[in-house]
C-alpha positions in Angstrom: -21.6 106.7 112.7 -18.0 106.7 113.6 -17.1 104.7 117.0 -16.8 106.6 120.0 -13.4 107.9 121.6 -14.1 105.1 124.3 -14.1 102.4 121.9 -10.9 103.5 120.3 -9.3 103.8 123.5 -10.2 100.1 124.4 -8.8 99.1 121.0 -5.6 100.7 121.7 -5.3 99.3 124.9 -5.9 95.8 123.8 -3.3 96.2 121.2 -0.9 97.5 123.7 -1.7 95.0 126.0 -0.9 92.3 123.4 2.4 94.2 122.6 3.3 94.0 126.2 2.6 90.4 126.5 4.7 89.8 123.5 7.5 91.8 125.1 7.2 90.2 128.3 7.3 86.8 126.9 10.5 87.5 125.1 11.8 88.4 128.4 12.5 92.1 127.9 11.8 95.0 130.1 10.2 98.3 128.9 13.7 100.1 129.1 15.6 97.0 127.6 13.2 96.9 124.6 13.4 100.7 124.2 17.0 100.5 124.0 17.0 97.7 121.4 14.2 99.7 119.4 16.4 102.9 119.6 13.5 105.1 121.1 12.4 106.6 124.7 11.1 104.2 127.2 8.2 106.5 127.6 7.0 105.7 123.8 7.0 102.1 124.8 4.9 102.7 127.9 2.8 104.9 126.2 2.2 102.3 123.3 1.3 99.8 125.7 -1.1 101.8 127.8 -2.9 102.9 124.6 -2.2 106.5 125.2 -0.1 106.7 121.8 -1.2 104.8 118.8 1.0 102.0 117.4 2.0 102.5 113.7 2.7 99.7 111.3 6.4 100.3 111.8 6.0 100.2 115.6 4.3 96.8 115.2 6.8 95.4 113.0 9.7 96.6 115.0 7.9 94.8 118.1 7.7 91.5 116.5 11.3 91.6 115.0 12.6 92.5 118.5 10.5 90.2 120.4 11.1 87.3 117.8 7.3 86.9 117.0 6.1 84.3 114.7 5.0 85.1 111.4 1.4 84.3 112.5 1.7 86.3 115.5 3.1 89.2 113.6 0.2 89.0 111.1 -2.4 88.9 113.7 -0.7 92.2 115.3 -0.9 94.0 112.0 -4.4 93.0 111.4 -5.2 94.3 114.8 -3.2 97.4 114.4 -5.0 98.2 110.8 -8.2 97.8 112.6 -7.4 100.3 115.3 -6.2 102.8 112.7 -9.4 102.4 110.8 -11.7 103.4 114.0 -10.3 107.0 114.0 -11.8 109.5 111.7 -10.4 112.9 112.0 -12.8 115.7 112.5 -10.6 117.6 110.2 -11.4 115.1 107.5 -14.9 115.1 108.5 -15.1 118.9 108.1 -13.7 119.0 104.8 -16.0 116.5 103.4 -19.3 117.3 104.9 -18.9 120.3 107.1 -19.2 120.8 110.9 -23.0 121.0 110.7 -23.5 117.9 108.8 -21.0 116.1 111.0 -22.5 117.0 114.4 -25.8 115.8 112.9 -24.4 112.6 111.8 -22.9 112.1 115.6 -25.8 113.0 117.3 -28.5 111.5 115.1 -32.0 112.4 116.0 -31.3 112.6 119.6 -32.1 116.3 119.9 -35.1 115.9 118.0 -36.4 113.6 120.7 -35.7 115.7 123.4 -38.7 116.9 125.3 -37.2 118.2 128.7 -33.5 119.4 129.1 -32.2 119.9 132.6 -29.1 121.3 133.7 -27.1 121.7 137.1 -24.6 124.3 137.7 -22.8 124.3 141.0 -21.0 127.4 140.8 -24.0 129.9 139.7 -26.5 131.2 142.2 -29.9 131.4 140.6 -31.0 135.2 139.9 -33.7 135.1 142.7 -31.3 134.6 145.2 -28.5 137.1 144.2 -28.2 140.1 146.2 -26.7 143.7 144.9 -23.6 142.9 147.3 
């Protein structure tokens, strides 16, 4: 079963936090790092917050600019690879198995075990309380 999007987001945030710590240890501001990397400061911020995934090239550039040791570089590249493996695009799943099979795989037998399903809608007035007006 693929990981949930929240676990993917948490993994991205952990990697981004480590990259931020590396940048701060090198004494670089976000804007200063972006200038050295030749990219927008928003990209750096998004990677550090886990909003945008870091590519292998991003991690290598980060380590080069910050002067990371070979061991730190390898650890960060390993973590980046683990984060990249967490994501399975639904488009790829659709090509392999079809959306119906994908939905069954993701939900498991959850719907088979449901005995009572309730829902609450705040914007709808039940039919018995509605008037012609």
